[in-house]
N, C-alpha and C positions, 0 to 999 in steps of 0.2 A: 600252195594256200590260198585260202578263198580270200576274196577283197575283203570280207567281212572281219575275218579273222587276222588280216592286216590292218586294220583300220582299228580293231582292237590293239593289237599289240604296238602300235604306236603311241595310241591315249595313252596306255598302260606305262610306256616308256616317261610320255610327257610328264603324265603325274610324278613318277618317282622323280624326275629330275626339277619338278618344283617341291617335291617335298623335302629334295636334299639341302635346298638353300634356306639361309638363315631367314626366319619369321620375324618381318618388320611389322612392328605395332601403329595403328592407325593414329595421328596425333593425336591432343586432345587439349582442349584450355578449358579454364575456368574463369568465370566473374567472380571476383572476392567482394563483398561489400567490408568494407574497414570502418572502424569508428572514428572516421576524420569528419569534418563539418564542411564535406564537398558531396553535391548532391548528383552522385555517378559512382558506379564500379569499377573496380581496374581486374583486366584481362592480364592471364597467367598461362603459360606452358604448365600440362601438367607432365613431368617427366614417365618413362615408362615404369620405373620401377614402384611408383605412386597411383599409376592408374587404376588398379584394382581397389584401391581404400578410398579414392575421390568419389564423394559422392556428395548429393546435393544435403547442405544441412549440416555438414561437416565442419568444424573448425579447420583452417590452415595456416601456418605461418610461412607467411611471404615477406622477399627484402621490400623495403618502402623507404626509399628515400636513404641513408646511410645509416639505417637501422632495420630493425625487421621488426613485424608489425603481425598480432593475430587478427584473423578475418575469417568471414563465413561463407563456404560456396555458396551461389545461387544460382549459378548457370555452368552448363559445363557443354560444349559444342566441339563437333571437328573439324571445322572450320572459322578461320578469320581474318577480317584484313588488316590487322593492325601491325605494323612491322615493328621488329628489335625490343620482343617480350622475355622477360624474365622468369625464372621458373620457380615454382613454389619451393619450398626449402622442404617443407614435411605436414602431412595431416596427422591433427592431433587426437580424432576420435577413429575409434573403432564403430561407433554407431552415430548415425545425425545427431546432434547435437538440437536442431531444430526441425520438427516434421513440415511436409509440404503445406500444412494448412497455417503452421505459424509462420512460415517465410510468407506464404500470401499475405497476412494479415499486418503484419511489420514491413511490407509492401505498400499497404493502403496507409498507412499512419506514416510512413515517410514522405509519401507524396500529396495526401492531405495536409497534414500540418508541416510541410515544407522544411523536413529534416532529412537528413542522407537516413540511406538505408542500415549502411553497418552502425550510426549510433542508437538507429531503435533498438537493430538486435542486440547491441550493450545494455540497452534497456531494460529488455524481455531475457536477458543472463542472469544468473546468481552472481553475488559479488565476488570478484577475484578469478571468476570464470576463464582465465586467459594462460596463455601459455607460457604467462611467468608463475603461474601457479606451482608450488612445489611438487612432483609428482615422482614418489617411491617406486621402486621395482625391487621384486624378490624373488627367488626361485620359491616354487611351490612345493608344498609340503609333500606332495604324490610323487616327483623326482628324487627330492634327497631321501626319503624313506624307502623307492624302490631302488634307487641307487643304476638307473637305465643309462649306463654308461654308452651304450650302442648310440643310442636317443642321440645324447650331446656330441657321441664321435662324427655323427651323420652331418650333425649341424655345423661340426668344425669344417669338414671337408666341403661343402654346400656352399655355406657363406661366412665370411673372413670375420664380418660386423658382427654375425647372430654370434660367431664361434667366441669372440671377444666378450660379449656381452655375458653368454653363459661363463666363462673363466671368472670375471670379476665378479659376479654374482654368488658365484660359487665360494670365493673367499670371504665375502660381505653379505650380511643379514640385512637386507635395506640400503639400496642406494637411490639418490636423488637421481633424477634423468637430466640435471644438470650436472651432476657428478661423471654420471657415465659418458655423458658428451662431452667433457673436457678429458676422460681417460681415453676415449677411443679417437677422439680427435677430429669426430663427424656431429654435425649440429642436426641431421636430416635423421633421426633414429626412432621416431616417435611411430612410422609405419611398421618398421623391424619388430619394434617389441608388440605394437597389436599383435604382429601375427604368432610371434612367439606364446603371449597370451591366448591367444585363438588356438593355438597346437595345445593348451595347457600345462606350458612350461614355464611361464613367470605370471607373477602377480602384479597389476599396476593398481595402488594406490593411491588418487588423486587428493592433495590437501591443498587448503588455499596457503598463502605466504603467514598466517597465523596458524600458531598450532591447534592440532585436533581435527583437520578437516577431513582424516579418514573415516572411514564407518566406524562407528561405535560398536564392540563387541562386549559382551559380559558371559561372565558362568552362570549355568542353569542346572539343576541336580535333580535327580527323578529315582524312582527304586530301581534295583535291575531287573530284568525278567525273570531272574532266579529268585529274587527275592520276594517277588510280586506274586510266585506261584505256592510261598511257604504261609503257612499259618501266621498270624499277628504275633501271639504269645508266644513262640518257638523261637521268633526272630527276635522280640524283645529279651526275651530269656537268656539268651548266649551274650548279652552285652553286660560288661560289668561297667564303664565308665557311666554316670547320669547325663553328661552331655551326650554323647553318643545315642542313651536311650531318648533324649527329649530330640533330638535330631531324626530319627529315625521314625519316633511316634508321628511327628508333625508331618515327615513325608507320608508315612501310611494315610492320616486324616488326609492331607490336600489330593491324594490319589482318589479318594472316594468321591472326589466331588469333582476332579479334573485328570485328563491326560497327558494334560501338558503340564513341562518340567516348570519347576518353580526356582525363580532368583535366589542365586546362592546369598547375594547379599542380603536378602530379603528376608530367607530362610534364619540367618546368622542373627538378624536382629530379632527376629520372632523367638528365639530360642536361647539365645545366647550362649550359641555355641560357637567354635572356631573352625577354620579352615584345616586345621589339622585332624580334629575329629572327623572332618567331612574325608578327609583323605585316607584316615582309619578305617573309614566306611568302604569306602572304594577299594583299598585293598583288599577286604573281605569278601568284596565281591557282593555288597548290599546295595550299592548305589550307583549311579552313572551318571558321569560329569560330560555335559559338551558345553561346547562355546557358540552361542549365537550371535547375530547382530541385531540390536536393538537401536530404535531410532531416539534422536534428539527431540521429543517430543514437549512444546513450549506447556508449560502446566500452570494453571491456573487455579488460586484458593478460594474464588469466588463460588459459594454454591447458595442454592434458594429451594425452598420445599418443593418436593414432587407433587404436583397435581394431574389427576386425570381430567383429558381437556379432549370435550366433545364440541365439534364445531356447529357453531348456530346457522342459520337458516344464509346470512348472508356470505359466511365464510366458505360453505357448501356451494354456493352459487359460483361463486368466485374459482373455485380447485377444479370445480365440474368445467367450466371454460378453458382454464390453460390444461386439462389433464386430453381434452379432446386434439389439441395440436400436439402435445406431447405423445400420445400414442399415433397420432401420424406421422410423426416426424416431419410435423412440416414449420417451418420457421415463423411465427410472429411475435411480436412486442405487446404487452399487456401495463396498462397503467393501474395499479392496484392503488385505487386513493381510499384509506380509510382514516377515519377520524382517529387520535389519539387513543391508543387502548381498546382497538376494533380487533387486535389479534392477527396482525399483519404476520409476523414470523409465524403463528402454527400453519397459515395456509402456504408459507414458503416451505416448512418443513415437510406437510404432506405432501407437496407438490415433487419436493426433491425425494421423497421414500419411493414415490411411483416411477421416478425416472432411473431411480436404482434398479428398482424391478425389472424394468428393461433393457439391465447393462448397460447403462450412461450412466456420464458423470454429470457433477454440477459446480457451480462456481457463485460465493457466495462474497458480495462485496458489501463492505460497511463504510464511512464516511471517514471515522474515526478510531483510532486506537481504542478508546475510553472507551467503545463499543463492543470490543473484542471480547471482555471475559464473558459476560453474559449470555453474547450470542452464541461462542463458542461453548459454554457450559449447556445451554439447551441442546444444543445441535450434538454434542456427545453425549448426553444422558438418552438420546435417539438411536446415532447411528455410532454409539463408541469410537473406535480406533480407525472408523474410515474417515475420520475428520483432519484433515492438517491443517497447520496456520500460517499465514503468511505475515509479516508485519516488520516495520523498518528498526525497531526497540529488539529484534532478534538480532543475535550477532550472526557473524557469517556462517560460523560452522553450523547454525540451527536452520537457516536459509537455504544453506547448500543440500543439509538433509532432507529439508522438508522438499525440495526443489527433484531431488533424486529420487523420494518416496513416491511424489505423485506422479513423477514419470514412468517410474515402475509400473505403477498400477494398485498400490497400496493403497494411496488415499485416493478415495471415490470422491469425497468433497474437500473444497478448499476455503477458508474465510480468510478475508483480510482487507486491508485499505485499497488503495488502486491497483498498485504494483500486483496484486493477487490476478487480475486480467491475464495477465502472459504466465497465469500456471500452466505447466505439459500435460492439463489433463487429455486423455485421448477419449474418442467418443462422446463429446462434450453433447449433454440435452438439455441443460437447465442454465441460466445465467439470471441472479438477482443482485440487481442493485438496490440495497436498502436506503430509503432517506435520498433517494435519487437526483433533490433538488441543492443538494450540497456543492458548494464550491469547492470542496477538497478533494473533490474526482479529478479536479482539474489538475495537471502539475503545471508549477508558473514560473517554475524558479531554474529549469533546465531542459535541455532537449531531450528527446522529445517533449514539447509543450500538449500533450493529450487530454482528450477527457476522456476518462474509463468507460462513464455510462456510455458514450458514443462508440466507443471501441467495442463494448460489449455488444452492441444492435449488431456491427459490422460480424464480430466474431464468431455469433449467434446464425447470422445469414449461412457464414461457409458453411456449418455444423448442420442445419436443418433445425435447428435446436430453439427452445423458448426465451424468452426473457421478459421478466417480472421485476418493471419498476413500481418500486413502494415509497409511499408517502401521504402523511397527512397535509401536509403542504407542497403540493405538487409543482416542479417550476413553471412558471407562466409557457414557457415554449411548450413543453411536457404536454402540460395540461391543455393548451390547445391543437397539438397532434392529436391526442385523443379524441377531442371533439370533431376536428374535420378526418378522421378514420383513418390516419398514418398508426396510429395504434388503438388498441378496444381498450377500451375504458370497464374496467371493474371498482364498483364501490361496495365498501362498509361502512354505513351510516351510524351503526351503534355500537357503543362498548360493548365488551363478553361478559360474561355476569351479571349480565343488567346494571353495571356499575355506571354513573350518572356523569355527565359533562360537570366540572369544576363550575365553582360559582368565581364570577371574576368582577373585580371593581378597580377605577381607576382613580389613581389619588394627584391632583392637581397640586404640582411641586410648587408653583406660582404661588397658589393662592395658600397652599402649605405653609410656606415661609413666610408669609405675608402676616399670617394666624400668630404663628410663632412668634414672630419680631414685636407684634403687637401685645401679645401677653407678656412676654418680656420686659417691653419696655415699663408697664403699667407698676411690674412689682420693682422697678430698681428705683433707687434712688434718684434727685436729679443730677447728684455729682458722679454719680456712673454710668448714667445714660450716653454719654461721649463714647463708652467704651463699646456702645452696640457697633459702631463701624468697623470693630474688628469682628463682631460675633460672624461664628459660620454656624448654617444650621445642620443638624444632624444628618446622614444619609437614609435614616430609617423613618419613613413617618410614624407619627402618632397610631396610627390606623395598624401597618403593617407593627409594630412593636406590641400592641396590645393583643395582636392573631398570633405571633410570635408565643408570647408569652402565656395564650392559652393553651397553644399544641402541646409547647413542653409539659404544661402540667398535667396534661392526659396522655403524657410517654408519648407522645404522636410525632411523626418525623417532617421536618421543615426545608426547602431547597431554595437556597437564593442565588439569583443569579445578578454577578454584574459583570459586565463583558469588558471588563478592562484590569490588566494587571495591574500589579506594582501597588504602594503605596496613594501615591500623587501624580495624577498626569501631568503636571508642571511644576516648577517653581517660578514664583512672582515678586518681586521687589513694588511693595504698592508705591513707595514713594518717587522711583522713577521711572516707572514701567519695563526695568529689566525682566527678559525671560530667560531662564537658561535653553538653549538650543544644542543640537549634537554638532559636531566637529564637520563630521563626513555626509550631514543629512540636512535636509531643510524642515525639519521636525523637532518639536519640542523632546528633551528629555525627562525620563520618568523616574521620580524617587521612590526608592527600594528601602523600606524603613529597617528591615535584618541586617543587610549590608552597609546601613547609610551612605549608598552611594547613588549616582544618576545613571540613568542606563539607555542608549536606543535600543528602542523594539524592533529596528531595519536592521542596523548593521552591526550591533552588539557593541557599540563602542559605551566605554564606562569611566567617570572619573568621580573624586571623592563630591559631596556635598557641600557646597559652601555655607558657612558660617554667617558672612557678611556680603552685600551685593557686591559681585565686582566692578559695577560701573558708579556707583555713588558710596560707596562701603557703608549702606544703610543696614540696620541691624534687623528691620521690621520683614525678614524675606518669608512668604506665606506659601504652604502647600496648597493648591487648587486642585479642586475635580477630587474623586473618590477612585480609588482602585481596590483591587479586594483585598490587598495587604489592610487598607485601613480601614475596611468595611468590616474586615475579621477583627480588629482591636475595638471598634465601637461595638461589636455584637458581643465579645468577651465581657468588656465595660458592663452593658447593658444585661448580660444574663451569664453571671460568673462561675454559677451552678451547671451550666451547659455544655456540652460537648460541641465544638465546632472544628469541624474539616473542612480546609482550604484548597480547592480540587482546580488550579489553572498550570500552565507552563511550568510555573517557577518550580511548583510541590510534585511534579510529574516524570520530570527531566532522569529520574533513575529507571533501570528497567523493572517491570513488576509495580510501580507505583501505583497505577492506576487498580490493578487488581486490588493491593493492598487498602487503599482509601476506599474502593466501593465494598470489599467484604468487612471492613471496620466499621461502615457507616450502616451497614446491612444488618451486623449485629448486634450493634446500641441498642438500647431503648430511645426514643426519642431521638434527638440531637437534631443537628443542622449542618448540610452540607453546603457551601457557598462555593462558588466558582464561577469561571467563564462562561462561554458556549457550549465548553464538555459534557455539564449538568444538562444539559438542554434537551438532548436528545437520546431517546430509545432507553432510556434508566426506567427499569419497574420495581418500584417498593413500595408494596401494599403500606406500608404504615404513615407514606407521605400524604400529608392532609393537606399540606399549606405550603405555597410556592408564592417567593417575592421576589419582583422583577426592582432592581437599585434604580436602575435609569433607562430607561425606554428608548431613550433618545440618540443611544451611544452611535448605532450605525446609519438612523435617521439623517444624520448632520453630514453623513458624508458624500461629496461630489460624486455620486457615483449613479444610473437611471434605474439601476438595480436596488437602490438603498431603501425606498420602501418595503419591493417585494422581500428584502432579508429581514426586514424589520417583524414585519407580520408572520414570519415564518418562523422567526426564532421567537419570539410572545407566544404563537401557538403551541408551538413546541414543548417549550419549556412549564406550559400551561398543561399543558396534559401528562404531567409528572403528579400531578394529582389526583386523589381520589380514584386512584386503579382497581380499587376491589371494593369490599364492601362498605367504608367507611368515606363521608361524603368530603370531595375537596374544595378547597377556596384559594384564590389566586389573587393578589394585588398586587398590579401595577403602577409601578410611579414614572410619571411623567410629566415635561414641561411643556408637551404640545397634546395635550389631551382630543381635540376637536381632528387631530391628522385621520385621513381615511385608512391607513395599516392600521394603527392601534384601535380605531372605533371598530373596526372589521374583528382584529385579532379579540377584542373584549368580548363581541358578539358571537366569534366561533363559527365566523362565514366565510369561507374560502369562496365560496360562489360569487358573493357579492363583491367581496375584494378583488376577485378575478377580472369580474365585469368593468368596476372602475379602474385597475391598473392597465387594461388591455387596452382602453380608450384614451391615456396619455402614450402608452406606448405606438399605437398607430398615428396618433398626431404628430409625435416624433421620428416616426419610423426608426424604431429599435424594434429587434429582435421579441415576437415570432415574424415580424413584419419586412426583415432584411436578415443578410446575414454580415457580420462583423470582422474587418482583418484588422488588427494593430501592427502596427512595424512600428519599431523603437530603436531609435538611435543614443548609444551613450559612450560617453568618454570623459578624461581628466581635462580636455579645452571644452568650455563651454562655446565657443564663438566655431570651433572648429566641428562639433556636432551639431549645433543649428547649420553652419556651412553644409555638410553632408544630409542634411533631413533634408533641407531646401533643393538640391541637385536633385535626390531622388524624387521630391515631390513635382518637379519638373517633367521627368522621366515618364512618374504616372500618369500625368494632365494628359500628356501626348497621346498616351495609348485608352484614354479614355473614352467612353460611350455610353454606360450603362450603370453608372455608378457615380457616390458623392465620396468628396476628398475633404477631409479637415484637418486643417494643420499645414503645414506641420508647426507647432505649438510646444511650450516647456511641459513637461508633464506636471501633474498636481503635483509628486513629490518631485519637483525638479532636480534632487540634488539626494543620491542614496549612496552610502560607501564612498564617498567621494569620486562619483560619476555623477556628472550630468548626462540629463536625459529629457529626449525633446521625442515627440509621438505625432505619428501619421495615422488617423483612423480612417479606413475604408467603409464606408457603410452601403453595401450592396443589396438593391430592392428587390425582394422575391416577386411582385408583380410586373418588374422587366427582365429578373433573371434568377426564374426558379431555383436553379439549382446550384446558381453561384460561379458558373465555369466560367463566364466572361471576367468577372474581377480577377478571380484566381488565373486564369491563362495570362491577362495584363499584369499582374503581380511578377508571377515568373519571369516575363520579357523585361518586366523594370528592374528583377534582380540580375538578371543576366547581363544586363546592360550597363547596370551598376556596379557589377563585379569586375567588368570585364574594362571599366574607365579606369585612369591612374587615381581618380579620387578612391573608386571603389576597391583599389588595394593597399590603400593604408592603413596599418594595422592600429592606427590611434584611436578609431572608432567601431564600434562594435553596434552591426544589425543585427535584429531580432523580430523574427515575423512572430506574435501569436494568433493563430485562427480561433475563431471563437470566444475571443478572450471574457474572463470570468470579474475581471476587474479592471476598471477604468486609471487606477489611480498611478 
């Protein structure tokens, strides 16, 4: 034998020996992001039987402390230096819940907003999407019908767990995974079930702890192929029952218009038929019945007349610029600054239509649920069933259904408030942020405290997508970004259809009250004049009253804004000065007329309204100030024949209430819509020719550097509801500060002059856009402890400071809320020293690490909260 042959034989024998050895899988480790307030991930061993199922973005069930927790796999590696690791118990998904893009986005949110990655992923998931969700398993119909015993027997021989699962399912029609786990005595069965599902042997239906999470199925009916081939007269002539004839005739007519089957329930409602009649038709071979999944689509009753819309020159120019970037698939942020009624929504719609033609998708963010019905109606009128809706008033079942249909690609456009930015759309091409200046885009009461507007911009960069920030009153920061080149500015300076901006008049309420008081004094007899001390002027000025009367007489609509709900902001005893305060918060209690109680609008505390002063037992308790309930009562007395609809948190708490109120107002002739800031933005009613602002000073009095900006924005926005079509509009602004620059510029409808004046004050005080702000809050039940923690953290922070200003620690403006004392530290990081804010953020992170590692920081008595780019300073 030659040397070459010997060498080959030796190599072959070596290969056979190697191949006969049991195969050992390479170790695999997974980093899991868990929804706990710790800014780190946790490493686990992936056992061999789960390695095929372990993928980035999948949920995993892991031991955590004495319990089990659901987390997300964010990293996989074959090596680790961490000793004594625990193993993953199970993989919960057959396909990743989170795409690579969403993992990247949530990682950025966690880093920027000082949150844990797991908490962000939880916020980006549909509610209830955890291992504790009920998941029902049943054998597939194909296995039951085919009776494929050999396939089952093969499973029995190969896998004891699979064998036992199939045996249990063969005796039960639908078993929850928790029940399977108990019967089998094994917790890690998700991956086994996923394999069975992949082989088509079982069906897994995921449900929320609430009933109904599984997909919704309905029966549909169509003519059979045999019936479709026969003459209609012959078919109908064979039937004797009138119900069957009606049903078949309706199906024949439907088939002329559509090839799709008709919903059985709709067919029965239309014809008055019964299910038994349909079954008889099926038995005769004339119809076919199939079961199909239908979406739980959020429906709105609001409608408006269809209009043929032609873009004007400014809209066309703006759209052209947007499409350049969209077609090139390059990231860019546009600030679309258009006066109220300038047709920004139509620019959004046309831009999205172009993006859809490129096989890309879109997200449309709106600041409030109240704007959703009108926006959804207009988008569905153009794009039909491609539009999905997300918002907090949807049930968990509806939200999950919307999430699932978005992820599957059914919904190409998603509309909703801030959480819609997490919609699992693929191939994202455009994000619209309507009314971009609104503080409601900032989540302020839960982790992560993100701003959806800023997250939208980051998400767009990851997708080479376009962002449109739309507003008639852009935030000072966004407008500054546009003027300095960070965004591209697009302007719509004219209203559509040649509609004119409304005429605005200011009523000085100080002078108004003086004149009313003087006139009343002349009319009263001497002995009655002593009663004037108890006199309270109406919330409606004489000018506004006359204009309301005129509009109602002409069957035109009126919108009234009073940005404070309830009947009276506070109760006061004029004898001793006592004011009713919340027991849990340092704020006055608001009186609510219908319930005849006092309520705290911060913590929800409620108590009966007193009839006597608790301090001096006086009987002269007075209701001070005006809330929406009090204005409503006054309007009804002044105009008893008119319809008054009130729109605030008290009247819109129930699901669908926004939609019903808007529909009712749109259908009535004339009428008054009274509300808080819900009525100020986005609403478009052609019949509204008058807007009245009851008190323009509500926000102006707040101790917040954005108070002037928000006052200007609110007044401009609500003024824009008037005269949006051919009828001219008027606005009456009632104020005690008629010369304040925010009110003066709002009356002149001059954003640019307001911006120049506001920017001057911001620069003098080093507020945004000239600085980054970081707010650190400490809260707890013991004020001295809260102050001690805040002071200690301030000391740590000052040691690390070289570029930024530290204000505080000091009690918050609202120093006690919900029984918790609150202290604030404000970090003002000047952009001229630290352009990106990196130094301040690094210093804050080091201070947080030092504080949390100290004995003081490990105390649970005081909670520390970091709010990046805060929108409120209260």
